[in-house]
C-alpha positions in Angstrom: 0.0 0.0 0.0 2.8 2.4 0.8 4.4 1.7 -2.6 1.2 2.6 -4.3 0.7 5.7 -2.2 4.3 6.8 -3.0 3.8 6.2 -6.7 0.6 8.4 -6.6 2.5 11.1 -4.8 5.2 11.2 -7.4 2.5 11.6 -10.1 0.8 14.4 -8.2 4.0 16.3 -7.4 3.9 18.5 -10.5 0.3 19.5 -9.6 1.4 20.3 -6.0 4.0 22.7 -7.5 1.4 24.3 -9.7 -0.8 24.7 -6.7 2.0 26.5 -4.9 2.5 28.7 -8.0 -1.3 29.5 -8.1 -1.5 30.2 -4.4 1.5 32.5 -4.6 -0.6 35.0 -6.5 -2.6 35.8 -3.4 0.1 34.8 -0.8 3.7 35.5 -2.1 5.2 33.3 0.6 4.2 30.2 -1.4 6.7 31.3 -4.1 9.6 31.1 -1.7 11.8 28.4 -0.3 10.6 25.6 -2.6 13.8 23.5 -2.1 12.8 23.0 1.5 9.7 21.2 0.4 12.1 18.6 -1.1 14.3 18.3 1.9 17.0 20.8 0.9 17.4 22.5 4.2 20.6 23.9 5.6 22.3 21.2 7.8 22.0 21.4 11.6 25.4 22.0 13.1 24.8 19.4 15.8 22.5 16.4 15.9 19.8 16.1 18.5 17.3 18.8 17.8 13.6 18.2 18.7 11.5 18.5 15.6 8.0 19.8 16.1 5.6 19.8 13.1 2.6 22.2 13.2 0.6 22.7 10.0 -0.3 26.4 10.2 -1.1 29.2 12.6 -3.6 27.4 14.8 -1.3 24.4 15.4 1.7 26.7 16.0 -0.3 28.7 18.6 -1.4 25.5 20.4 2.2 24.1 20.3 3.8 27.3 21.6 3.8 26.4 25.4 5.2 23.0 24.5 7.9 24.4 22.2 9.0 26.8 25.0 9.3 23.9 27.4 11.2 21.7 24.9 13.8 24.4 24.4 15.0 23.7 27.9 16.0 20.2 26.8 17.3 20.7 23.3 17.4 22.9 20.2 14.0 23.0 18.4 13.2 23.0 14.7 9.6 23.8 13.8 8.2 22.9 10.4 4.9 24.2 9.0 3.1 23.7 5.7 2.0 27.3 5.1 3.7 30.7 5.0 1.3 32.0 7.6 2.5 29.3 9.9 6.1 30.3 9.2 5.4 33.9 10.1 3.7 32.8 13.3 6.8 30.8 14.3 8.9 33.9 13.7 6.5 36.2 15.5 6.4 33.9 18.6 10.0 32.8 18.8 12.2 35.0 16.6 15.5 33.3 16.2 15.1 31.1 19.3 13.9 28.2 17.2 14.6 27.2 13.6 11.9 27.1 11.0 11.6 25.1 7.8 8.8 23.8 5.6 8.1 20.1 6.0 9.2 18.1 3.0 6.7 16.5 0.8 6.1 12.9 1.9 8.4 11.5 -0.8 11.0 9.0 0.4 14.0 10.8 -1.1 12.9 14.2 0.2 12.2 12.8 3.7 15.6 11.0 3.9 17.4 14.2 2.7 15.7 16.2 5.4 16.5 13.7 8.2 20.1 13.5 7.1 20.5 17.3 7.3 18.5 17.9 10.5 19.4 14.7 12.4 16.6 15.1 15.0 16.4 13.1 18.2 12.6 13.2 18.3 9.6 14.2 16.0 6.5 15.6 17.6 3.6 15.9 15.2 0.7 18.1 16.2 -2.9 17.2 15.9 -4.0 15.4 12.7 -1.0 14.9 10.4 -0.3 11.3 9.3 2.6 10.9 6.8 3.2 7.3 5.8 6.7 7.8 4.3 7.9 10.3 6.9 6.8 8.0 9.8 8.4 4.9 8.1 11.7 6.7 7.5 11.8 8.0 11.0 11.3 4.5 12.4 14.0 3.1 10.0 16.4 5.8 11.3 15.6 5.1 14.9 13.8 8.5 15.5 10.8 8.3 17.9 7.6 9.8 16.5 4.9 11.1 18.9 1.5 12.2 17.6 0.6 14.9 20.1 -2.7 16.6 20.9 -4.1 14.1 18.3 -7.4 15.0 16.9 -9.5 12.9 14.4 -12.8 14.3 13.2 -15.6 12.0 12.1 -15.0 13.1 8.5 -11.3 12.4 8.8 -11.9 9.0 10.3 -14.3 8.1 7.4 -11.6 9.1 4.9 -8.8 7.2 6.7 -11.0 4.0 6.7 -10.8 3.9 3.0 -7.1 3.3 3.3 -7.2 1.4 6.5 -4.2 -0.9 5.8 -1.9 2.1 5.0 -3.2 4.0 8.0 -2.7 1.1 10.4 0.9 0.6 9.1 1.5 4.4 9.6 0.1 4.4 13.1 2.3 1.4 13.9 5.4 3.6 13.3 4.4 5.8 16.3 6.2 5.6 19.6 3.4 7.3 21.4 -0.1 8.7 20.7 -1.4 11.5 22.9 -5.1 12.2 22.0 -6.9 15.3 22.8 -10.0 13.5 24.1 -11.7 10.2 24.8 -13.5 10.5 21.4 -10.3 11.0 19.5 -8.7 8.1 21.4 -11.5 5.8 20.4 -11.3 6.8 16.7 -7.6 6.3 16.6 -8.0 2.9 18.2 -10.6 2.0 15.6 -8.1 3.0 12.9 -5.4 0.7 14.4 -3.5 2.6 16.9 -1.8 0.5 19.6 -3.6 1.0 23.0 -0.3 0.3 24.8 1.2 3.4 23.2 -1.7 5.7 23.9 -1.4 8.2 26.7 -4.2 10.8 27.4 -3.1 14.3 28.3 -6.0 16.6 27.5 -6.3 19.4 24.9 -3.2 21.6 24.7 -5.4 24.5 23.6 -6.5 24.8 27.2 -2.9 25.9 28.0 -3.4 28.9 25.8 -0.7 31.5 26.4 -1.8 35.0 27.2 0.8 37.7 26.8 1.6 39.6 30.1 0.8 42.8 28.3 -2.6 41.6 26.9 -4.7 43.8 29.1 -2.8 46.9 28.1 -2.9 45.9 24.4 -6.7 45.3 24.7 -7.3 48.7 26.4 -5.3 50.5 23.7 -7.1 48.6 21.0 -10.5 49.4 22.5 -9.6 53.1 22.5 -9.0 52.7 18.7 -12.4 50.9 18.3 -14.4 53.2 20.5 -14.7 52.9 24.3 -18.4 54.0 24.5 -19.9 51.8 21.7 -20.8 48.1 21.7 -18.2 46.0 19.9 -18.5 42.4 18.7 -15.9 40.4 16.8 -16.2 37.7 14.1 -12.8 36.0 14.0 -11.2 33.4 11.7 -13.9 33.9 9.1 -14.0 32.0 5.8 -15.1 32.6 2.2 -18.9 32.8 2.1 -19.2 33.4 5.8 -18.7 37.2 5.9 -21.9 37.7 3.9 -23.9 35.9 6.6 -22.1 37.8 9.4 -22.8 41.1 7.7 -26.5 40.1 7.4 -26.5 39.6 11.1 -24.7 42.9 11.7 -27.5 44.6 9.7 -30.0 43.3 12.2 -27.8 44.2 15.2 -27.4 47.8 13.9 -31.2 48.1 13.5 -31.4 47.6 17.3 -28.1 49.1 18.3 -27.1 51.7 15.7 -23.7 52.4 17.3 -22.6 48.7 17.3 -19.3 48.0 15.6 -18.3 44.7 14.0 -14.7 43.7 14.0 -14.0 41.1 11.2 -10.7 39.1 11.3 -10.5 36.8 8.2 -8.8 33.5 8.7 -6.5 33.9 5.7 -4.4 37.1 5.1 -4.8 36.9 1.4 -8.5 37.6 1.9 -8.1 40.8 3.9 -8.5 43.2 0.9 -11.5 41.2 -0.5 -13.3 41.2 2.8 -12.7 45.0 3.2 -14.1 45.5 -0.3 -17.2 43.4 0.6 -17.9 45.4 3.7 -17.7 48.7 1.7 -19.9 47.2 -1.0 -22.5 46.5 1.6 -22.5 50.2 2.5 -20.5 50.2 5.6 -17.8 52.8 6.4 -14.9 50.4 6.9 -11.6 50.9 8.6 -8.6 48.6 8.4 -6.3 48.0 11.3 -3.3 48.7 9.0 -4.5 52.2 8.3 -3.4 53.0 11.9 -6.2 55.5 12.6 -9.0 55.5 15.3 -12.3 54.1 14.2 -14.7 57.1 13.7 -18.2 56.9 15.2 -19.8 56.6 11.7 -17.8 53.5 10.9 -19.7 50.2 11.1 -17.0 47.7 10.4 -13.3 47.4 11.4 -11.2 44.8 9.6 -8.4 43.2 11.6 -5.9 42.8 8.8 -2.8 42.1 10.9 -1.1 39.0 12.2 -0.7 38.2 15.9 -3.3 40.6 17.3 -6.2 38.2 17.6 -5.9 37.7 21.4 -6.0 41.5 21.9 -9.0 41.8 19.5 -10.9 39.2 21.5 -10.0 40.9 24.8 -11.1 44.2 23.5 -14.6 43.0 22.3 -17.8 42.6 24.2 -18.8 39.3 22.5 -17.0 36.9 20.1 -18.2 34.8 17.2 -15.6 32.2 16.1 -15.7 31.5 12.4 -15.4 28.6 10.2 -18.7 27.4 11.7 -21.6 29.0 9.8 -19.9 27.5 6.8 -18.7 23.9 6.8 -15.0 24.6 7.5 -14.7 22.6 10.8 -14.7 25.6 13.2 -11.7 27.2 15.0 -10.4 27.6 18.5 -13.2 28.5 20.8 -10.9 28.6 23.8 -9.1 31.7 22.8 -12.0 34.1 23.5 -13.1 32.0 26.5 -9.6 32.4 28.1 -9.9 36.2 28.2 -13.4 36.1 29.7 -15.4 37.0 26.5 -18.8 35.2 25.8 -18.5 32.9 22.8 -20.8 32.3 19.9 -20.4 29.7 17.2 -22.1 28.1 14.2 -23.0 24.4 14.1 -20.1 23.2 11.9 -17.7 22.2 14.7 -16.2 18.9 13.5 -12.7 20.0 14.8 -13.9 21.4 18.1 -17.1 19.5 18.9 -15.9 18.2 22.3 -14.6 21.7 23.4 -17.9 23.2 22.2 -19.8 20.7 24.3 -17.8 21.6 27.4 -18.3 25.3 26.9 -22.0 24.9 26.2 -22.6 22.8 29.3 -20.7 25.5 31.3 -22.9 28.2 30.0 -20.1 30.0 28.2 -21.1 29.3 24.6 -24.3 29.7 22.5 -24.6 27.9 19.2 -26.4 29.7 16.3 -27.5 28.3 13.0 -28.2 31.3 10.8 -27.7 35.1 10.6 -31.0 35.8 12.5 -30.0 33.7 15.4 -26.5 35.2 15.4 -28.0 38.7 15.5 -30.4 37.8 18.3 -27.6 36.4 20.5 -25.2 39.3 19.7 -27.8 41.9 20.4 -28.8 40.3 23.7 -25.2 40.2 24.9 -24.4 43.7 23.8 -27.5 45.0 25.6 -26.9 43.1 28.8 -23.5 43.6 30.6 -24.3 41.2 33.4 -25.2 38.4 31.0 -22.0 38.7 29.0 -19.9 39.1 32.2 -21.4 35.8 33.5 -20.9 33.9 30.3 -17.3 35.2 30.0 -16.4 34.3 33.5 -17.8 30.8 33.2 -15.7 30.3 30.1 -12.5 31.7 31.7 -13.0 29.4 34.7 -13.4 26.4 32.5 -10.2 27.1 30.7 -8.3 27.5 34.0 -9.7 24.2 35.4 -8.5 22.3 32.4 -4.9 23.6 32.1 -2.0 21.2 32.6 -1.9 19.4 29.3 1.6 20.6 28.4 3.0 19.2 31.7 1.3 15.8 31.1 2.6 15.7 27.5 6.1 16.6 28.6 6.0 13.6 31.0 5.2 11.4 28.0 8.0 12.9 25.9 10.7 12.9 28.7 12.0 9.3 27.9 12.7 10.4 24.4 14.5 13.6 25.2 17.6 12.2 26.7 19.8 14.2 29.0 18.7 17.8 29.5 21.1 20.5 28.4 22.1 23.1 30.8 
């Protein structure tokens, strides 16, 4: 099965390069550092780095506390798939860790990367299963740990169609650390070894809040408007902004001073979303304009990277995107951690368990259409005590569930060897 899989990958490689070329027209980072995707990375001066793979921004953010802890044991190299993930690594760690793009899952590219990096351990975040990479690591004696492992129902159904290949891939793992009981059960059904499975909880509960977050949020709120109601729609996707703006129309009918902050998930969409808002008749301000939001503005577009926690903390209520369209949802714990009431659509394949926890705690309301979203936003913006109660229940839930990084480090410790001083 792996031979067939590899043959198909070789056939698809030209199309993967064409995809990089096409995506580069909206995100220039895709045009850079192509050799790294075939394993041509500068050699590590010394063997023994810990390699952490995190696909993009969300996975890098979730892995940040773990990466900081791992740096106490060894040098760390972080790979991502996307340029936005690369920028997030640089923003969080500067030159403290090395970044590279993960090589395509071709045997030659993987072996070249391993020869040049010579890692002591590979930690793969969340959902990435790479048959050739895992096989080559086992052949080279490099332990592979699948950390914060998450398998949605849709992913499980897809993996079942290649069960023999998936089972052989999971057999290469030294340890599997699932996010939840449901993820553990799905991985076991796919062939993971129960003897290698160690629960640790969801790393996203260990969300890092910058020490200066309160000051950042207060400064940002002055830009948005201290005396007006503000709600945020974050990590939004194509086709979702139209529905959010429909809801905002209704909210503004009840609260004319209300301001909507939209933070699109993908930077290449910033300009398009801004144009959409203006086309809908809203005076729209972009964060990169660097000016205060005037009272007549109805929409503020967060078109910067790294400011989402401050945007959440500056808002009165938060809708987390990717959930009114079927994109799997995004991290509901980020607004909860800063004590902001959370709203979400029903498409939460990636975060269903976390959503259930927040909903049972009274910190999350699910909405199914723009009218429901508008009703919930309007109720929260009009009732300070209600939003304070929801926000506090969410914050306490996050605090009670912290500790996953420590438990994961306990699992990784046997593979880390002697700590450096």
